[in-house]
Residue, then its C-alpha position, 0 to 999 in steps of 0.5 A: m061172155g064177150a070173151a067166149r064169143l070172140l074166142s069162139h069166133f076165131g076157132a077156139k074150144v071154149l069152156v065157160s066156168e062160173i061158180s055161181a049157180d044162179k048166173f045160169t040164165a036161159e039167155k046165157r045158156q042159149l048164147l053159149g049153146d049157139i056158139g058151141a061153147e061148153f059151160e058149167f055153173g055152180y062149180h069149177s071142174q077139173d076141165v078148167m085145169d086142162s086149159e091152154f090159157v084162162v081168161v079171168s073176169p075182172g070181178i074175181p079176186e086174186n086170192a080166189d082158189i081157182l086162180e091159185k090152182l091155175r098159177a100152181a099149174n103154170i096155166p097162163i091167166y089173161s084179162e079180157i082186155e089182153i085177149s081182145s087186143w090180140f084181134m085189134d088190127a087198128p090203133i088203140i087209145a086206152v085210158t085208166g086212172s082212179n077218176g074221170k075215165t068214163t067221161t074222158v073216153n066218151i069225150i075221146h069217142h065223140l071227138l073221133k066221131t066228129a072228125g069222121l073216124d070210126s071209133f069203137l068204144g068199150g072196155n070198163v065202160g059198159v061194153a066189153a072190149s071183145e064185143i067191140v072187136l066183133e062189132q068192128l069185124a062185122s062193120s065196113a069201118e075204113n078208119p077204125v080206132f078202138v077207145l078203151e076204158v081200162s080198170s086196174f083189175q083188167l091191167d092185172h093180167i095183161e102180157s102184150f097189151k100195147p095201146q098206141v096212146a095210153a093215158i093215166l088221168n090220176l092216182t088216188p086211193d081206191h080198191l083197198d079191199r082188193y089190193p094189199s097196199l095203196d102202192a100195189y094199186y098204183e102199180s097196177k094202174l101204171g101197168i098200162f105203160k108196160n109195153l109202150d115203145a118209141n112208137a106209142s104215146a103216154v099221156l099224163n096229168r101234170d097236175d096229179p101229185e102222185l104221178s108228178r112224184r114218180d120218175l116214169n121215164l117214158p119215151q113218148a110222154r105228153y102232158f095235160s094240165v089245168e093249172s101247172s105253170r109248166g103247161g103241156s101238150a094240152m092245157l088251159a091258158e088264160g081261160v082257153l083250152g088248147l094244144m101246144g104242138d110243133h107250130g106253137w099254141a093252138p086255141v080250141i075253145p074258151a073253157k066257159l063253152l065246155p058244156i060239162p061243168g067243173k074243174h075236173n071236166l076241164s081236166n078230162a077234156l084236156a086229157a081227151l085232146a092230148c089223146v086224139m092229137d095223133f088222129v085229129d089236128d083240125t082245131e075247128i073240128l075239136a072245138q065242135g066236138l067239145m061244144t057238142f059233148a053231152a054229159v055221161p049218165h051217172r056222172i053228176e047227171y042232172v035228173g030234175k027238180v022236185k019242190g025246188i030241190l035240184c037232184y043229181n045222179d053221181s052213182k059212178a062215184t065209187n070212191i072217196a076222191s070221186t065223191e070229193v070232186a062231186i061235192q066241190s061242184f056245188s055251192q048250194p046247201l047239200w043233202l048227200i047220199l053216201g054208202g054201199k059196199d065199202k072199199g077200204g076208204d077213209f070217209t073222214a077225208l070228206l069232212p073238210i069240204l062238207e062242214g058248213h056246206v052239207r045239211e045232212i048225210l043220208l046213209i044207205g047200204s052195208a057201209a052205213e054204220l062204218i061211215e056213221n062211226q067215222m063221220g057222225r061225231s063231226i057232221s049230221t048223219q042219218r042211216v036211212d038204209t034205202m035209196e027211196k027213204a033217202i030221197d023222201t027224207c030230203l024232200a020232206r025236210g029240204a028247202e028250195g034251192d038245196v041240192l040232193l046229190l047221190s055220190p056214194a063213195c062206195a061200190s054198189f054190189d051190196q044192194f044193186k047189180n052195178y052202179e048203173e042200176r043204182g043210178d037208174q033207180f035214183r033217177s026213176l024215183i026222183q022222176s016219179r015224185e009229184g011236182w018233178s020237172l026238168 
């Protein structure tokens, strides 16, 4: 819908073709009518094949019949990120990676805003890139910067997309239900560097094993690191987050003052510092920005306490590596809600960090049986099917000081519209329980 609005704004003749008839809402129909776009719901007509180019939703799999027909007809297929970038007449900071993207782009956005720059945040983070282009065009922004969270699906169909700063936070297994191999998924992520030249900067995590083993040969690479002895442009040294530049070491803040907990968030903060170096060089402003940053909803978000049990919403954890990070953020006895739509992961990878730490795994969604088969012989699991029953089970059997963590390691699309709806339901159910408090 954002792509339709943007292209119509610039004079394109737009056809929106959606194969699901139930998505033909009155709101969408009104919006498309208002911008003069043609539309069809419930089928793809021959009119699609008359297009000069097609913008594909990231949710459509590569083997969809309509994409196969478009390729056979040599009709260009672009992602919404690609076409949005055609109209971005300002620097772009783009961030991808398997985990940490949302937190990192929100830190970047906050740092730029703290420095007085006009930051526009979008992409895979809730607001389409095309929408923030329209927002910027309608604004009086004097120093705009576009900050984009970019998924592998969005990178699959880029051609000229070239950020001024392009970052990869990490590479860990994910989306194995979509890609033919793990390496194919990694190559999709690495596509963010496809068009970089000597005037652009690549930001890389020196601590990530998969990135470290690759000879990427990037012209303007800078690194961030929490633990490497080789350090980087942004690094943790003697408990302090800081920058290494032309004039040597510049401390920003002690790690203990970062308001979001966990080693992974130290890495996210350093990635953000490395990304904004071209735009903000005042360490006092950077320190103010980091110290005033608030946690992103659905990322290990504290939602309250019931019967002395601390409850955390980590619905954004849609893969196993992300759930592993969440588990390692707690030392208390854990009730863990897992499940949803499986993405092809190996849940036994969680066993070493769960044994002796978790009271029970509460399984929801379509992946419940699969997870139980993989983990049930080694650790206590219970199939509860719904979020409400998972919460009630923990509250009935848990003890004061325990932690209830929703960190599903699965996509949400079996029971929910998206991970936000899943997390919102968890938060709402917790906060509706008798005795709830912050």
